[in-house]
All heavy atoms as an XYZ file, in Angstrom:
862
protein
N     -51.709   -105.140    -91.571
C     -50.603   -104.972    -92.478
C     -49.702   -103.866    -91.926
O     -50.161   -102.777    -91.621
C     -51.157   -104.601    -93.856
C     -50.093   -104.448    -94.893
S     -50.718   -104.151    -96.552
C     -51.619   -105.633    -96.863
N     -48.441   -104.154    -91.825
C     -47.495   -103.194    -91.272
C     -47.047   -102.210    -92.351
O     -47.310   -102.394    -93.540
C     -46.267   -103.919    -90.701
O     -45.586   -104.585    -91.775
C     -46.650   -104.930    -89.640
N     -46.365   -101.179    -91.894
C     -45.855   -100.167    -92.814
C     -44.824   -100.777    -93.767
O     -44.782   -100.448    -94.952
C     -45.253    -99.004    -92.029
C     -44.670    -97.874    -92.850
C     -45.767    -97.200    -93.666
C     -43.980    -96.874    -91.960
N     -44.020   -101.672    -93.246
C     -43.004   -102.327    -94.073
C     -43.653   -103.131    -95.196
O     -43.185   -103.115    -96.343
C     -42.148   -103.229    -93.197
C     -41.060   -103.932    -93.945
C     -40.180   -104.718    -92.974
N     -39.246   -105.504    -93.702
C     -39.178   -106.830    -93.638
N     -39.959   -107.491    -92.831
N     -38.297   -107.484    -94.344
N     -44.741   -103.840    -94.876
C     -45.459   -104.605    -95.898
C     -46.076   -103.685    -96.943
O     -46.035   -103.971    -98.136
C     -46.569   -105.443    -95.255
C     -46.025   -106.519    -94.343
O     -44.868   -106.931    -94.544
O     -46.765   -106.932    -93.431
N     -46.614   -102.567    -96.493
C     -47.243   -101.628    -97.417
C     -46.190   -101.010    -98.349
O     -46.431   -100.833    -99.546
C     -47.964   -100.539    -96.635
C     -48.980    -99.812    -97.435
C     -49.828    -98.939    -96.546
N     -50.825    -99.663    -95.805
C     -52.065    -99.876    -96.247
N     -52.413    -99.412    -97.403
N     -52.930   -100.526    -95.511
N     -45.018   -100.684    -97.808
C     -43.933   -100.133    -98.643
C     -43.455   -101.176    -99.644
O     -43.218   -100.874   -100.814
C     -42.781    -99.629    -97.749
C     -43.217    -98.391    -96.990
C     -41.539    -99.335    -98.590
C     -42.243    -97.949    -95.933
N     -43.338   -102.411    -99.201
C     -42.908   -103.485   -100.091
C     -43.907   -103.712   -101.216
O     -43.523   -103.891   -102.382
C     -42.730   -104.770    -99.283
O     -42.486   -105.862   -100.120
N     -45.193   -103.685   -100.895
C     -46.206   -103.871   -101.924
C     -46.267   -102.684   -102.878
O     -46.506   -102.849   -104.077
C     -47.568   -104.110   -101.284
C     -47.740   -105.476   -100.631
C     -49.038   -105.532    -99.850
C     -47.679   -106.579   -101.657
N     -46.050   -101.482   -102.349
C     -46.015   -100.304   -103.214
C     -44.844   -100.402   -104.183
O     -44.979   -100.087   -105.372
C     -45.922    -99.023   -102.375
O     -47.043    -98.969   -101.498
C     -45.897    -97.792   -103.249
N     -43.691   -100.822   -103.705
C     -42.524   -101.000   -104.570
C     -42.802   -102.064   -105.618
O     -42.490   -101.901   -106.794
C     -41.288   -101.359   -103.759
C     -40.164   -101.829   -104.603
C     -39.712   -103.103   -104.739
C     -39.337   -101.036   -105.464
N     -38.675   -103.150   -105.627
C     -38.420   -101.901   -106.080
C     -39.296    -99.683   -105.767
C     -37.473   -101.454   -106.983
C     -38.337    -99.240   -106.675
C     -37.449   -100.122   -107.269
N     -43.418   -103.159   -105.194
C     -43.699   -104.254   -106.110
C     -44.700   -103.834   -107.184
O     -44.588   -104.232   -108.333
C     -44.242   -105.437   -105.317
C     -44.399   -106.681   -106.088
C     -44.738   -107.823   -105.166
N     -45.026   -108.996   -105.943
C     -45.413   -110.132   -105.438
N     -45.565   -110.246   -104.139
N     -45.651   -111.146   -106.208
N     -45.686   -103.036   -106.801
C     -46.704   -102.594   -107.751
C     -46.144   -101.558   -108.729
O     -46.376   -101.631   -109.920
C     -47.903   -102.000   -106.999
C     -48.964   -101.461   -107.905
C     -49.867   -102.314   -108.518
C     -49.055   -100.098   -108.166
C     -50.846   -101.823   -109.368
C     -50.029    -99.601   -109.016
C     -50.921   -100.465   -109.605
O     -51.882    -99.976   -110.453
N     -45.399   -100.580   -108.224
C     -44.973    -99.472   -109.066
C     -43.500    -99.449   -109.381
O     -42.918    -98.377   -109.553
N     -42.886   -100.605   -109.461
C     -41.438   -100.675   -109.686
C     -41.017    -99.977   -110.971
O     -40.056    -99.218   -110.982
C     -40.985   -102.134   -109.721
C     -39.490   -102.309   -109.755
C     -39.088   -103.758   -109.922
C     -39.779   -104.674   -108.966
N     -39.327   -106.065   -109.081
N     -41.740   -100.186   -112.058
C     -41.345    -99.576   -113.326
C     -41.470    -98.058   -113.267
O     -40.571    -97.355   -113.718
C     -42.204   -100.112   -114.482
O     -43.583    -99.891   -114.195
C     -41.964   -101.578   -114.704
N     -42.559    -97.578   -112.702
C     -42.738    -96.128   -112.620
C     -41.708    -95.501   -111.691
O     -41.178    -94.426   -111.978
C     -44.134    -95.779   -112.138
C     -44.344    -94.287   -112.100
C     -45.721    -93.902   -111.645
O     -46.562    -94.760   -111.443
N     -45.944    -92.632   -111.486
N     -41.405    -96.160   -110.592
C     -40.417    -95.609   -109.663
C     -39.015    -95.612   -110.263
O     -38.241    -94.678   -110.044
C     -40.442    -96.371   -108.346
C     -41.680    -96.137   -107.482
C     -41.674    -97.075   -106.288
C     -41.756    -94.698   -107.027
N     -38.678    -96.632   -111.030
C     -37.350    -96.673   -111.651
C     -37.212    -95.629   -112.761
O     -36.187    -94.946   -112.855
C     -37.063    -98.072   -112.191
C     -36.831    -99.153   -111.136
C     -36.664   -100.509   -111.797
C     -35.623    -98.813   -110.288
N     -38.238    -95.495   -113.594
C     -38.199    -94.468   -114.642
C     -38.194    -93.082   -114.009
O     -37.472    -92.181   -114.457
C     -39.378    -94.639   -115.614
C     -39.207    -95.931   -116.403
C     -39.482    -93.452   -116.560
C     -40.398    -96.317   -117.228
N     -38.976    -92.910   -112.953
C     -38.995    -91.638   -112.240
C     -37.660    -91.331   -111.588
O     -37.223    -90.176   -111.554
N     -36.985    -92.357   -111.069
C     -35.675    -92.146   -110.446
C     -34.640    -91.715   -111.479
O     -33.807    -90.851   -111.201
C     -35.219    -93.418   -109.740
N     -34.703    -92.290   -112.668
C     -33.781    -91.877   -113.736
C     -34.042    -90.420   -114.102
O     -33.106    -89.621   -114.240
C     -33.920    -92.799   -114.968
C     -33.181    -92.226   -116.168
C     -33.426    -94.186   -114.644
N     -35.302    -90.048   -114.243
C     -35.654    -88.659   -114.546
C     -35.191    -87.730   -113.424
O     -34.659    -86.649   -113.677
C     -37.161    -88.529   -114.757
C     -37.608    -87.107   -114.978
C     -37.441    -86.505   -116.216
C     -38.165    -86.360   -113.951
C     -37.830    -85.202   -116.430
C     -38.557    -85.056   -114.154
C     -38.393    -84.480   -115.382
O     -38.769    -83.183   -115.588
N     -35.383    -88.148   -112.181
C     -34.967    -87.334   -111.039
C     -33.457    -87.116   -111.030
O     -32.980    -86.010   -110.748
C     -35.398    -87.983   -109.728
C     -36.895    -88.047   -109.584
O     -37.630    -87.375   -110.290
N     -37.350    -88.876   -108.675
N     -32.708    -88.159   -111.342
C     -31.252    -88.024   -111.367
C     -30.784    -87.137   -112.519
O     -29.821    -86.373   -112.367
C     -30.599    -89.401   -111.447
C     -30.753    -90.263   -110.196
C     -30.189    -91.649   -110.437
C     -30.083    -89.601   -108.998
N     -31.454    -87.212   -113.657
C     -31.111    -86.334   -114.780
C     -31.383    -84.880   -114.402
O     -30.562    -83.989   -114.662
C     -31.876    -86.746   -116.057
C     -31.770    -85.684   -117.135
C     -31.368    -88.075   -116.571
N     -32.533    -84.625   -113.787
C     -32.849    -83.254   -113.347
C     -31.836    -82.767   -112.318
O     -31.410    -81.612   -112.352
C     -34.249    -83.199   -112.753
S     -35.547    -83.248   -113.979
N     -31.463    -83.646   -111.397
C     -30.496    -83.269   -110.373
C     -29.148    -82.942   -111.013
O     -28.495    -81.968   -110.645
C     -30.329    -84.397   -109.356
C     -29.401    -84.046   -108.207
S     -29.124    -85.418   -107.097
C     -28.001    -86.393   -108.049
N     -28.731    -83.729   -112.004
C     -27.465    -83.498   -112.680
C     -27.466    -82.155   -113.409
O     -26.493    -81.398   -113.334
C     -27.185    -84.642   -113.651
C     -25.801    -84.559   -114.228
O     -24.906    -83.966   -113.643
N     -25.633    -85.169   -115.389
N     -28.550    -81.856   -114.124
C     -28.641    -80.573   -114.818
C     -28.683    -79.405   -113.842
O     -28.113    -78.350   -114.099
C     -29.866    -80.518   -115.725
C     -29.663    -81.220   -117.038
C     -30.568    -82.170   -117.472
C     -28.574    -80.929   -117.847
C     -30.390    -82.824   -118.676
C     -28.386    -81.583   -119.048
C     -29.296    -82.522   -119.456
O     -29.112    -83.162   -120.644
N     -29.348    -79.587   -112.728
C     -29.433    -78.525   -111.732
C     -28.081    -78.292   -111.068
O     -27.740    -77.156   -110.731
C     -30.495    -78.860   -110.685
C     -30.973    -77.734   -109.799
C     -31.579    -76.622   -110.642
C     -31.994    -78.235   -108.813
N     -27.295    -79.357   -110.899
C     -25.963    -79.199   -110.303
C     -24.999    -78.523   -111.265
O     -24.075    -77.834   -110.829
C     -25.402    -80.555   -109.872
C     -26.035    -81.088   -108.612
S     -25.432    -82.706   -108.154
C     -23.754    -82.344   -107.720
N     -25.191    -78.712   -112.562
C     -24.251    -78.112   -113.508
C     -24.431    -76.600   -113.610
O     -23.469    -75.887   -113.838
C     -24.409    -78.763   -114.880
O     -25.676    -78.484   -115.404
N     -25.638    -76.135   -113.450
C     -25.883    -74.696   -113.478
C     -27.143    -74.400   -112.701
O     -28.226    -74.810   -113.108
N     -27.004    -73.724   -111.579
C     -28.150    -73.476   -110.714
C     -29.089    -72.478   -111.385
O     -28.718    -71.356   -111.686
C     -27.718    -72.945   -109.339
C     -26.798    -73.936   -108.642
C     -28.907    -72.614   -108.470
C     -27.430    -75.265   -108.325
N     -30.297    -72.914   -111.625
C     -31.334    -72.064   -112.181
C     -32.643    -72.420   -111.478
O     -33.087    -73.563   -111.532
C     -31.472    -72.301   -113.680
O     -32.593    -71.627   -114.164
N     -33.226    -71.456   -110.831
C     -34.445    -71.729   -110.087
C     -35.626    -71.978   -111.014
O     -36.585    -72.648   -110.624
C     -34.742    -70.583   -109.116
C     -33.699    -70.475   -108.044
C     -32.784    -69.436   -108.027
C     -33.621    -71.437   -107.049
C     -31.811    -69.351   -107.054
C     -32.657    -71.369   -106.072
C     -31.757    -70.320   -106.070
O     -30.793    -70.255   -105.100
N     -35.576    -71.474   -112.217
C     -36.654    -71.760   -113.159
C     -36.614    -73.217   -113.611
O     -37.650    -73.796   -113.914
C     -36.576    -70.841   -114.387
O     -35.310    -71.000   -115.013
C     -36.769    -69.395   -113.995
N     -35.424    -73.794   -113.643
C     -35.313    -75.206   -113.995
C     -35.965    -76.080   -112.940
O     -36.497    -77.142   -113.250
C     -33.845    -75.594   -114.190
C     -33.669    -76.994   -114.677
C     -33.994    -77.320   -115.987
C     -33.209    -77.990   -113.837
C     -33.848    -78.609   -116.440
C     -33.061    -79.286   -114.291
C     -33.387    -79.593   -115.595
N     -35.940    -75.638   -111.689
C     -36.588    -76.356   -110.596
C     -38.086    -76.502   -110.893
O     -38.664    -77.568   -110.732
C     -36.353    -75.594   -109.285
C     -36.831    -76.292   -108.057
C     -36.075    -77.284   -107.472
C     -38.040    -75.944   -107.482
C     -36.503    -77.928   -106.330
C     -38.483    -76.578   -106.338
C     -37.713    -77.571   -105.762
N     -38.702    -75.433   -111.360
C     -40.127    -75.453   -111.699
C     -40.356    -76.255   -112.979
O     -41.330    -77.014   -113.082
C     -40.657    -74.012   -111.842
C     -42.094    -74.002   -112.298
C     -40.498    -73.264   -110.537
N     -39.466    -76.115   -113.936
C     -39.597    -76.854   -115.190
C     -39.551    -78.361   -114.968
O     -40.237    -79.111   -115.669
C     -38.507    -76.448   -116.175
C     -38.669    -75.021   -116.662
O     -39.794    -74.478   -116.507
O     -37.682    -74.455   -117.168
N     -38.760    -78.804   -114.019
C     -38.690    -80.240   -113.709
C     -40.054    -80.766   -113.274
O     -40.463    -81.856   -113.672
C     -37.665    -80.511   -112.621
S     -35.976    -80.392   -113.174
N     -40.755    -80.000   -112.464
C     -42.072    -80.426   -112.010
C     -43.099    -80.363   -113.136
O     -43.977    -81.223   -113.224
C     -42.536    -79.572   -110.824
C     -41.864    -79.945   -109.558
C     -40.853    -79.163   -109.049
C     -42.227    -81.083   -108.876
C     -40.221    -79.503   -107.879
C     -41.609    -81.441   -107.711
C     -40.590    -80.647   -107.201
N     -42.996    -79.363   -113.994
C     -43.950    -79.242   -115.099
C     -43.781    -80.394   -116.076
O     -44.766    -80.964   -116.557
C     -43.772    -77.884   -115.798
C     -44.219    -76.763   -114.854
C     -44.549    -77.833   -117.107
C     -43.917    -75.380   -115.356
N     -42.557    -80.781   -116.370
C     -42.308    -81.894   -117.283
C     -42.621    -83.232   -116.616
O     -43.041    -84.176   -117.271
C     -40.851    -81.841   -117.790
C     -40.647    -80.594   -118.637
C     -40.504    -83.081   -118.595
C     -39.211    -80.325   -118.999
N     -42.463    -83.293   -115.306
C     -42.702    -84.542   -114.573
C     -44.175    -84.961   -114.626
O     -44.476    -86.154   -114.652
C     -42.251    -84.350   -113.121
C     -42.444    -85.532   -112.245
C     -41.293    -86.445   -112.364
C     -41.370    -87.488   -111.270
N     -40.356    -88.473   -111.475
N     -45.081    -84.005   -114.651
C     -46.510    -84.339   -114.649
C     -46.946    -85.103   -115.895
O     -47.553    -86.173   -115.777
C     -47.335    -83.079   -114.442
C     -47.290    -82.575   -113.017
S     -48.370    -81.196   -112.781
C     -47.178    -79.914   -112.464
N     -46.658    -84.624   -117.111
C     -47.055    -85.425   -118.284
C     -46.279    -86.741   -118.377
O     -46.828    -87.746   -118.825
C     -46.754    -84.541   -119.479
C     -46.332    -83.240   -118.979
C     -46.149    -83.315   -117.516
N     -45.029    -86.727   -117.956
C     -44.248    -87.965   -117.970
C     -44.883    -89.008   -117.058
O     -45.012    -90.177   -117.437
C     -42.804    -87.686   -117.536
C     -41.883    -88.895   -117.475
C     -41.603    -89.400   -118.877
C     -40.604    -88.548   -116.767
N     -45.316    -88.590   -115.889
C     -45.973    -89.511   -114.963
C     -47.286    -90.020   -115.539
O     -47.612    -91.201   -115.420
C     -46.216    -88.814   -113.615
O     -44.960    -88.365   -113.095
C     -46.870    -89.747   -112.621
N     -48.040    -89.137   -116.184
C     -49.310    -89.550   -116.789
C     -49.083    -90.572   -117.909
O     -49.825    -91.555   -118.017
C     -50.042    -88.335   -117.321
N     -48.064    -90.356   -118.709
C     -47.758    -91.295   -119.794
C     -47.338    -92.646   -119.238
O     -47.775    -93.698   -119.719
C     -46.670    -90.706   -120.721
C     -47.232    -89.529   -121.504
C     -46.124    -91.765   -121.675
C     -46.176    -88.724   -122.232
N     -46.511    -92.630   -118.212
C     -46.058    -93.886   -117.609
C     -47.224    -94.631   -116.984
O     -47.342    -95.856   -117.120
C     -44.949    -93.623   -116.574
C     -43.704    -93.105   -117.266
C     -44.620    -94.896   -115.802
C     -42.649    -92.594   -116.326
N     -48.123    -93.923   -116.304
C     -49.301    -94.569   -115.724
C     -50.187    -95.179   -116.799
O     -50.715    -96.283   -116.635
C     -50.107    -93.567   -114.907
C     -49.609    -93.271   -113.513
C     -50.434    -92.152   -112.888
C     -49.661    -94.499   -112.646
N     -50.384    -94.460   -117.891
C     -51.201    -94.972   -118.985
C     -50.586    -96.238   -119.582
O     -51.273    -97.249   -119.767
C     -51.375    -93.910   -120.061
C     -52.085    -94.424   -121.287
C     -53.452    -94.647   -121.260
C     -51.378    -94.701   -122.451
C     -54.111    -95.133   -122.386
C     -52.017    -95.186   -123.570
C     -53.388    -95.397   -123.536
O     -54.016    -95.891   -124.634
N     -49.293    -96.185   -119.893
C     -48.639    -97.350   -120.483
C     -48.607    -98.528   -119.520
O     -48.770    -99.682   -119.927
C     -47.220    -96.979   -120.928
C     -47.128    -96.032   -122.113
C     -45.682    -95.656   -122.370
C     -47.760    -96.654   -123.343
N     -48.417    -98.237   -118.248
C     -48.403    -99.302   -117.252
C     -49.770    -99.967   -117.135
O     -49.865   -101.190   -117.027
C     -47.965    -98.745   -115.895
C     -47.705    -99.845   -114.893
O     -47.052   -100.841   -115.263
O     -48.158    -99.706   -113.741
N     -50.828    -99.184   -117.183
C     -52.166    -99.774   -117.088
C     -52.517   -100.569   -118.343
O     -53.248   -101.556   -118.266
C     -53.212    -98.689   -116.840
O     -53.356    -97.874   -117.973
N     -52.007   -100.154   -119.495
C     -52.300   -100.875   -120.735
C     -51.546   -102.200   -120.837
O     -52.064   -103.174   -121.371
C     -51.953   -100.020   -121.959
C     -52.930    -98.916   -122.194
C     -54.287    -99.518   -122.497
C     -55.298    -98.423   -122.737
N     -56.646    -98.953   -122.854
N     -50.314   -102.243   -120.336
C     -49.502   -103.446   -120.502
C     -49.452   -104.334   -119.261
O     -48.838   -105.380   -119.296
C     -48.079   -103.060   -120.915
C     -48.018   -102.477   -122.287
C     -47.688   -101.144   -122.475
C     -48.309   -103.241   -123.389
C     -47.641   -100.595   -123.739
C     -48.261   -102.700   -124.676
C     -47.931   -101.377   -124.843
N     -50.106   -103.928   -118.181
C     -50.134   -104.761   -116.970
C     -51.150   -105.878   -117.163
O     -52.236   -105.668   -117.676
C     -50.503   -103.919   -115.755
C     -50.441   -104.692   -114.460
C     -50.794   -103.818   -113.287
N     -49.823   -102.777   -113.056
C     -48.780   -102.906   -112.241
N     -48.580   -104.008   -111.598
N     -47.944   -101.900   -112.087
N     -50.783   -107.063   -116.708
C     -51.693   -108.199   -116.765
C     -52.892   -107.929   -115.862
O     -52.742   -107.546   -114.709
C     -50.955   -109.460   -116.321
C     -51.788   -110.707   -116.485
O     -52.751   -110.694   -117.281
O     -51.480   -111.706   -115.805
N     -54.082   -108.102   -116.385
C     -55.291   -107.755   -115.632
C     -55.487   -108.647   -114.406
O     -56.127   -108.248   -113.452
C     -56.512   -107.846   -116.527
C     -56.519   -106.792   -117.589
C     -57.738   -106.908   -118.447
N     -57.618   -105.979   -119.554
C     -58.498   -105.048   -119.816
N     -59.546   -104.930   -119.065
N     -58.318   -104.241   -120.830
N     -54.955   -109.841   -114.420
C     -55.145   -110.746   -113.287
C     -54.235   -110.409   -112.109
O     -54.528   -110.795   -110.981
C     -54.895   -112.189   -113.711
C     -55.928   -112.667   -114.715
O     -57.049   -112.117   -114.702
O     -55.618   -113.574   -115.508
N     -53.144   -109.689   -112.348
C     -52.229   -109.388   -111.247
C     -52.806   -108.376   -110.271
O     -52.425   -108.361   -109.110
C     -50.886   -108.853   -111.776
O     -51.120   -107.693   -112.563
C     -50.162   -109.903   -112.587
N     -53.732   -107.531   -110.717
C     -54.309   -106.549   -109.811
C     -55.158   -107.231   -108.745
O     -55.318   -106.704   -107.637
C     -55.115   -105.482   -110.595
C     -55.435   -104.283   -109.712
C     -56.376   -106.054   -111.162
C     -54.259   -103.545   -109.197
N     -55.667   -108.418   -109.027
C     -56.479   -109.116   -108.027
C     -55.649   -109.536   -106.821
O     -56.182   -109.695   -105.723
C     -57.182   -110.322   -108.647
C     -58.241   -109.922   -109.625
C     -58.118   -110.230   -110.961
C     -59.350   -109.207   -109.211
C     -59.074   -109.851   -111.868
C     -60.325   -108.820   -110.106
C     -60.185   -109.145   -111.440
N     -54.351   -109.707   -106.994
C     -53.460   -109.985   -105.867
C     -53.515   -108.849   -104.853
O     -53.643   -109.082   -103.656
C     -52.030   -110.183   -106.384
C     -51.000   -110.269   -105.304
C     -50.879   -111.403   -104.535
C     -50.150   -109.205   -105.061
C     -49.925   -111.485   -103.531
C     -49.196   -109.268   -104.069
C     -49.087   -110.417   -103.300
N     -53.462   -107.630   -105.337
C     -53.500   -106.466   -104.450
C     -54.901   -106.231   -103.890
O     -55.047   -105.823   -102.744
C     -53.007   -105.224   -105.187
C     -51.601   -105.386   -105.696
C     -51.353   -105.662   -107.028
C     -50.532   -105.296   -104.822
C     -50.057   -105.826   -107.486
C     -49.229   -105.459   -105.275
C     -49.011   -105.727   -106.616
O     -47.736   -105.900   -107.053
N     -55.917   -106.483   -104.698
C     -57.292   -106.322   -104.221
C     -57.584   -107.321   -103.107
O     -58.235   -106.986   -102.108
C     -58.283   -106.462   -105.394
C     -58.127   -105.278   -106.345
C     -59.720   -106.567   -104.899
C     -58.919   -105.410   -107.621
N     -57.096   -108.543   -103.232
C     -57.300   -109.550   -102.188
C     -56.567   -109.194   -100.899
O     -56.963   -109.637    -99.826
C     -56.865   -110.926   -102.673
C     -57.808   -111.496   -103.699
O     -58.986   -111.134   -103.734
N     -57.301   -112.368   -104.551
N     -55.521   -108.401   -100.992
C     -54.825   -107.935    -99.796
C     -55.494   -106.716    -99.175
O     -55.073   -106.247    -98.128
C     -53.367   -107.603   -100.133
C     -52.485   -108.798   -100.450
C     -51.121   -108.329   -100.909
C     -52.358   -109.700    -99.250
N     -56.506   -106.198    -99.827
C     -57.231   -105.046    -99.310
C     -56.713   -103.713    -99.813
O     -57.017   -102.673    -99.237
N     -55.918   -103.737   -100.868
C     -55.380   -102.504   -101.438
C     -56.027   -102.259   -102.796
O     -56.054   -103.140   -103.645
C     -53.869   -102.616   -101.613
C     -53.073   -102.848   -100.336
C     -51.643   -103.179   -100.674
C     -53.150   -101.638    -99.451
N     -56.540   -101.082   -102.984
C     -57.151   -100.769   -104.279
C     -56.084   -100.259   -105.247
O     -55.011    -99.813   -104.843
C     -58.246    -99.721   -104.117
O     -57.688    -98.481   -103.751
N     -56.408   -100.322   -106.509
C     -55.484    -99.852   -107.539
C     -55.235    -98.358   -107.393
O     -54.114    -97.877   -107.539
C     -56.065   -100.146   -108.909
C     -55.248    -99.565   -110.043
C     -55.892    -99.811   -111.360
N     -55.376   -101.082   -111.861
C     -55.811   -101.667   -112.960
N     -56.785   -101.136   -113.643
N     -55.276   -102.789   -113.368
N     -56.270    -97.606   -107.055
C     -56.136    -96.153   -106.909
C     -55.211    -95.794   -105.747
O     -54.375    -94.896   -105.867
C     -57.505    -95.515   -106.707
C     -57.457    -94.015   -106.736
C     -58.838    -93.443   -106.803
N     -59.635    -93.992   -107.891
C     -59.784    -93.416   -109.080
N     -59.196    -92.271   -109.317
N     -60.522    -93.965   -110.016
N     -55.327    -96.487   -104.612
C     -54.450    -96.211   -103.473
C     -53.004    -96.519   -103.808
O     -52.099    -95.783   -103.415
C     -54.876    -97.030   -102.256
C     -56.073    -96.519   -101.543
C     -56.341    -97.354   -100.316
C     -57.581    -96.888    -99.604
N     -57.857    -97.716    -98.415
N     -52.790    -97.604   -104.519
C     -51.427    -97.954   -104.897
C     -50.843    -96.942   -105.875
O     -49.678    -96.549   -105.754
C     -51.392    -99.358   -105.499
C     -51.577   -100.492   -104.505
C     -51.817   -101.797   -105.241
C     -50.382   -100.601   -103.597
N     -51.643    -96.494   -106.837
C     -51.150    -95.501   -107.786
C     -50.842    -94.184   -107.099
O     -49.818    -93.550   -107.403
C     -52.177    -95.281   -108.899
C     -52.249    -96.402   -109.884
C     -53.341    -96.200   -110.915
O     -54.209    -95.358   -110.758
N     -53.300    -97.006   -111.974
N     -51.686    -93.777   -106.174
C     -51.442    -92.524   -105.455
C     -50.180    -92.631   -104.617
O     -49.365    -91.704   -104.579
C     -52.667    -92.154   -104.583
C     -52.331    -91.060   -103.593
C     -53.823    -91.729   -105.459
N     -49.966    -93.768   -103.960
C     -48.758    -93.907   -103.141
C     -47.497    -93.937   -104.001
O     -46.466    -93.384   -103.609
C     -48.851    -95.150   -102.254
O     -48.951    -96.313   -103.040
N     -47.554    -94.531   -105.175
C     -46.399    -94.550   -106.079
C     -46.106    -93.137   -106.592
O     -44.949    -92.704   -106.625
C     -46.639    -95.535   -107.250
C     -45.598    -95.355   -108.335
C     -46.634    -96.950   -106.751
N     -47.144    -92.410   -106.979
C     -46.950    -91.035   -107.467
C     -46.401    -90.138   -106.372
O     -45.481    -89.344   -106.600
C     -48.281    -90.480   -108.031
C     -48.634    -91.213   -109.315
C     -48.186    -88.985   -108.291
C     -50.024    -90.927   -109.819
N     -46.930    -90.269   -105.169
C     -46.426    -89.464   -104.051
C     -44.966    -89.781   -103.734
O     -44.166    -88.874   -103.480
C     -47.294    -89.661   -102.813
C     -48.653    -88.986   -102.839
C     -49.445    -89.352   -101.588
C     -48.510    -87.493   -102.949
N     -44.612    -91.056   -103.754
C     -43.222    -91.436   -103.493
C     -42.300    -90.886   -104.577
O     -41.198    -90.390   -104.280
C     -43.104    -92.953   -103.418
N     -42.739    -90.930   -105.817
C     -41.933    -90.437   -106.931
C     -41.721    -88.929   -106.835
O     -40.593    -88.438   -106.957
C     -42.612    -90.810   -108.239
C     -41.715    -90.636   -109.435
O     -40.485    -90.610   -109.262
O     -42.248    -90.540   -110.551
N     -42.783    -88.178   -106.590
C     -42.652    -86.730   -106.475
C     -41.885    -86.341   -105.214
O     -41.152    -85.351   -105.213
C     -44.020    -86.050   -106.500
C     -44.501    -85.755   -107.884
C     -45.309    -86.664   -108.561
C     -44.134    -84.598   -108.525
C     -45.743    -86.405   -109.847
C     -44.565    -84.323   -109.817
C     -45.372    -85.234   -110.475
N     -42.034    -87.111   -104.141
C     -41.284    -86.828   -102.918
C     -39.782    -87.002   -103.142
O     -38.982    -86.193   -102.662
C     -41.767    -87.725   -101.782
C     -41.168    -87.472   -100.414
C     -41.564    -86.082    -99.919
C     -41.625    -88.521    -99.434
N     -39.409    -88.030   -103.905
C     -37.995    -88.209   -104.230
C     -37.469    -87.033   -105.035
O     -36.358    -86.559   -104.800
C     -37.779    -89.508   -105.017
C     -37.868    -90.757   -104.202
S     -37.359    -92.264   -105.062
C     -38.200    -92.164   -106.613
N     -38.264    -86.550   -105.999
C     -37.847    -85.401   -106.807
C     -37.693    -84.157   -105.942
O     -36.698    -83.431   -106.065
C     -38.853    -85.144   -107.931
C     -38.537    -83.975   -108.862
C     -37.275    -84.257   -109.654
C     -39.704    -83.711   -109.792
N     -38.635    -83.918   -105.053
C     -38.562    -82.749   -104.173
C     -37.336    -82.814   -103.288
O     -36.612    -81.825   -103.133
C     -39.851    -82.633   -103.330
C     -41.014    -82.233   -104.216
C     -39.679    -81.634   -102.201
C     -42.364    -82.341   -103.531
N     -37.066    -83.970   -102.706
C     -35.911    -84.106   -101.809
C     -34.603    -83.909   -102.563
O     -33.707    -83.196   -102.092
C     -35.951    -85.473   -101.092
C     -37.105    -85.499   -100.085
C     -34.624    -85.777   -100.403
C     -37.356    -86.857    -99.486
N     -34.473    -84.521   -103.736
C     -33.229    -84.384   -104.507
C     -32.983    -82.946   -104.945
O     -31.880    -82.412   -104.765
C     -33.267    -85.296   -105.730
C     -32.942    -86.758   -105.514
C     -33.169    -87.537   -106.793
C     -31.525    -86.928   -105.050
N     -33.993    -82.316   -105.519
C     -33.788    -80.963   -106.033
C     -33.611    -79.947   -104.913
O     -32.813    -79.012   -105.042
C     -34.947    -80.565   -106.944
C     -35.087    -81.370   -108.227
C     -36.231    -80.849   -109.066
C     -33.805    -81.385   -109.014
N     -34.328    -80.126   -103.811
C     -34.158    -79.208   -102.688
C     -32.773    -79.363   -102.067
O     -32.145    -78.354   -101.704
C     -35.247    -79.451   -101.626
O     -36.531    -79.352   -102.253
C     -35.160    -78.452   -100.502
N     -32.282    -80.582   -101.957
C     -30.943    -80.768   -101.409
C     -29.874    -80.153   -102.321
O     -28.896    -79.589   -101.847
C     -30.663    -82.252   -101.171
O     -30.655    -82.955   -102.385
N     -30.074    -80.254   -103.643
C     -29.121    -79.619   -104.561
C     -29.169    -78.110   -104.408
O     -28.120    -77.450   -104.363
C     -29.429    -80.035   -106.029
C     -28.671    -79.165   -107.003
C     -29.085    -81.482   -106.242
N     -30.356    -77.547   -104.307
C     -30.462    -76.092   -104.139
C     -29.878    -75.628   -102.824
O     -29.271    -74.561   -102.761
C     -31.924    -75.663   -104.253
C     -32.514    -75.687   -105.652
C     -33.988    -75.333   -105.605
C     -31.784    -74.742   -106.557
N     -30.015    -76.419   -101.772
C     -29.481    -76.010   -100.466
C     -27.962    -76.129   -100.444
O     -27.273    -75.213    -99.987
C     -30.113    -76.863    -99.354
C     -31.571    -76.443    -99.163
C     -29.355    -76.691    -98.040
C     -32.345    -77.339    -98.213
N     -27.421    -77.242   -100.924
C     -25.977    -77.462   -100.801
C     -25.151    -76.815   -101.904
O     -23.983    -76.511   -101.702
C     -25.684    -78.963   -100.753
C     -26.237    -79.621    -99.514
C     -27.136    -80.671    -99.621
C     -25.876    -79.186    -98.253
C     -27.637    -81.270    -98.493
C     -26.384    -79.778    -97.121
C     -27.261    -80.833    -97.251
N     -25.735    -76.605   -103.075
C     -24.978    -76.011   -104.178
C     -25.481    -74.620   -104.565
O     -24.960    -74.022   -105.487
C     -25.026    -76.907   -105.415
C     -24.261    -78.164   -105.243
N     -22.903    -78.215   -105.341
C     -24.670    -79.432   -104.970
C     -22.498    -79.461   -105.140
N     -23.555    -80.212   -104.917
N     -26.504    -74.143   -103.889
C     -27.096    -72.864   -104.261
C     -26.612    -71.786   -103.434
O     -26.030    -70.881   -103.326
């Protein structure tokens, strides 16, 4: 399995979490651009953790149980997919907020 296939499957698995996370990231970026506050940078990460946990919980409750077998048959476990989605989401937040602090700070 190539890297492109793995990225595509990660997007397909965690599309809802990545989209909700992207909206949250853009809201944080907008607030940070309006008034630079380094404490807000930390607050974004503190609020992001429970938000991510809630989204993961709701996603696991409302996901069809048979769809996970598609990923298991490809050799990807649910835990690996969740970790890759969470890492991608937090990486996007880090990149956005750091770029705002560098260019507008």
